[in-house]
Phi, psi and omega in degrees: 000338183292345179275357185231146174255125179285121180267314177195157177270124183270336180172170177216132180216194183296334182264009176121191182259152181236131182233149168268125185229164176237131179281129182296328185284308184257358179061016179272156180267138180223172172251133179241123176257133187231123181229136181285142177250138181273335181221144181297322180298318179292325178296317179295320178297316179296322180296317180296321178294320181297321180298324180295335182286348180293345178284350183279077180251115185204152185294340179247026177236132178293118184286151175260132177278310179196166175230143174203160176252133182226154178253124179264110183296318182296320182271348185052050183214154178261141182231144166265130181243135180237122182251128182222173183298152177252135181243110184289343178282351178088202184239176182295326179301316179296316181296319180290325178297324177296316178297320180297316181297326179277348183054047177236155183274158168279126182301142187298327180295324177290315179301317181295322178298315181293321177301312181300318182291318179294320181292320178301318179296317181292320177301318180300310183286325178295325176294339176264013178064031177249135177244136183293306176075356177212046183283126180198164185303327181287351175256008177246112187262159181248131177276175179294338177271006182061032165272163179261157177215114183281129181246179177062029174297122177080352181297322178298322179293310183300311184285331175297316179294320185290323187259319190243356180056034180231150179248018178222162175048046178252359180275189180274127190302323186299319184263001186282136178296145185298332186281346189287348175284344184243344183209163179297157176297150160221184188297335179289341173292322174294325179297319176301312182298319177295322176300321177297318179297317179297319178297320176300313182297326185275356184242013183301328184291328189233001176234132175275182185301312182296320181294318182291325176298317180296319180297313182297327179285318187282334181292347174298333183248331190246106174293324182297321178297316179301318180295323177298317180291318181295331176298320177288323179302321183289352172287335183250336188228174183287159175297329181295325177293316178300320179295322178298312180299317180302317181291320183287335182256035173285127184298319179282109186298333181292338180256007178268136181290151171279171178297322180294322179291329178297333182297341180282344184283130179305322180298319179293322178300322177295320179298315181293324182295333181296336178247020181048046182296139179289342180268356175287138181291116178291135181295124184292135176291128182288130181288343182203163176290159179301138183244149173266151178288128179304140180301142177082001180292131180278182184297310179301321179295322179293321178297316180295319177300316181294319180296320182293328184247033188295341182277348182257107187296328179292318178295320177300316179298321178298319180293318179296320178298320178295319178298329180285354177278345178278130184295317181230071181294140176240121183243145174288165177300324178296319180292319177298317179296322178298314179301316181293322179295318179291328176299317179289316183296324183251042183299336180289337186267112185293329179294319176299317182295315181296312182293323178294316179297320179297315180296314181294326177298317178298318182291316181293320181296330181276347182273159174270119186304329182266308183294328181259021184300335180268005176293150180301338179298331182259020185277162175301326183301314180294317181298319177298318179299318182295314182294323177296317180298319180294322177291321185290331185231054180299339181269357181266107179297319182297315180294315181299320182295309183289328179293321177298318178297320180294317177296323178299316181294321178294325183292349176294339173268123189300320180293318178296323178300318178294320180295320178302316178295316181297323184271009175088012181296328180295317178298324179292323177295314179296324178296324177296317178296320181286330179283331181228061185295339183261003180262114185295323181295312179300314181295321179297314181291324178293315178298321180296318178297316180297322181297324178285327182287343181288357177290343181257127184298321179297326178294325176301318180295316181298314181297320178297313181297331180268009180057038181295334178301318181294324177295319178295318179293322177297319179296319179296317181295322182283325187240043182302332181278347183267106184300325182296322178291310186296316181301309182291322180296318179297319179297316179296319180295325176299314178297319182289340180290355177288343180257129185300323181296325177292322176301317180298316179296317179297319179295316182297326184254020172056051177296331180303319179296321179296317180297319180291322175296322178298316179298315184290320181292323184244043187298338180268358181260106185297326181294314179296315182301311184294320182285323177293320179295320180289321177297319178295317179299316180296321180293311184290340179292334183243351184233105179296325178303318180288326177298318179291328176296326179287344177268345183285158180268145177269193183294338178267014180061034177244135176281165178300324179298319179295320180299314180295319181295318178296323179294320178300318182297333176289335186229043188295346179263358183269113183295327180293318177296314180301316181298315183287326175295317179295326177296320177297314178302318182298317180293323179293328182287351182285343177246148187303312182294328177294319179295319178299317180296321178296319178295315183300324182269007178054046179293340178303321181294324178295316181295322179295323178295318178296320180300319180291317185287324186239042184300332183267001182264103186297321181299320179286315186296327180304310182284324179301309183293326178297313182289320178300321178298317180293330180278001181077022182243029184303256172035017183229024179125170183232137180291142179277352178214164181288157178302146181253122179282166179296323179294317179298320181296319180293324179284350179081022181279000000 
């Protein structure tokens, strides 16, 4: 301490006191952080760790001048002292507060520059196996050129060891990743914190300090809150920025990108390029102008042409487009691997991504999901490429639509369905729905993909945690006239009804009304009728609130039971419709008021007609005879098996 003159105290917090000091030797101003140590052994350990941090020399990292341990005679205490550079321009927190008070946004070009600089710094330290653990705006300083410089690298670690003897949960709670309360930090915890900082920068116009703190704390639990905020963010910024924040703030750390993985995103490449970052991928000089595929070239010739011109993304896109002109293209495993490799290499080019996804969709659709399950088409590599492409081009409606279809086709293979969930594909599908809520095609393909993914139990959990039920209900409400959306959404909702928390959400948001509206709107469509009826049956089996909603009358003075019955009469020869309608009747008969309503509407006569028509169909007869018995109309036979509920049917029991 004798080498420094204390100029002023800058602050005091949980991690110790902070002083502005002047070095006697060079007369320069520095910041000195001083933290009390409870034990000499811990102080020495912290000191050794601090010394290792001196290797962190980078243009966007606040440098450390020195570290030392000192004894304060007056306080009779030992302190670890950390001396670092002083920035007279202050920190990012101060700059953002000024913007908040003015209620003006940070221009996107400035925001992108800062994102690129912060990410470059994090990639550097993560490559050295160092994790910041306390990343927040007050630890991001501004130079006189208004570049950023991240400070306090490792200070949370050093001071955590010195004061609390812990290597976890020593950062600031608001910016702290949700998983660190249960497991040690890793680099993806820093990615969450950086995502929080970016969200702060993007909300200066409409959130004050208290509001943004509340949002950052609450988004750890509420995906819906994050989506509400991102909707406002997109009023000022690009969809790609919203997609970046969405990816960085994924609650499940295993599905959150690392800093190195973020470098693959075109938006991040643009951010890095603004500061001429050495880690930005330099655009390769094209060895030749873009070429078109010669007319009449067959599939092997096109593959060879593409391989020869693989460095030119326009030529690659042309070759993929040509391959898509063949109705039933057959590719060797080597050719499929080439397509996937080029898809990854040219992730920045949306045309390559769209054409590659279209080609792969054709190939996957022609494959047998089970017999060809070990084909490279169903590999982790392809699934990773698709999810990266969806993150990279969140603003491309065409890409999001075809990528959802491709994931849906892959999900027909049970193992691939599980992999899609593990690699974050479900979040990407939901992001597509949230990015294009008014586009029926995107929503239809996304709902279809989700309906196939519900075959995997882990996926049910992921969709629940991501509030996917609300996205499906929003899609149904927005696109009630679109049969493709409604059919797939009902199927997905049926699968999700296996989880009690989803049932609760459906009940609270009146999903029963949506299912009944779907039946009434698409009464002539047997697929919609059967899937909506089964989703409704599954819902009312566990939600009394929904059962009563199905007994209520709509604007046409028709109860839900009447709506379903009229739909059956439109398709009285369809065994699938009959089976699902009877399942609905069976679930309604489980409550007293439901049974009364069935009697009042003379549903027994409908059931007797079904009994006559489908006497040899055991699945139908089980529920028919069960309900007739409850209605006092038994006397016509006995079921050979117990009634099958909608939930049992989905589970395959």
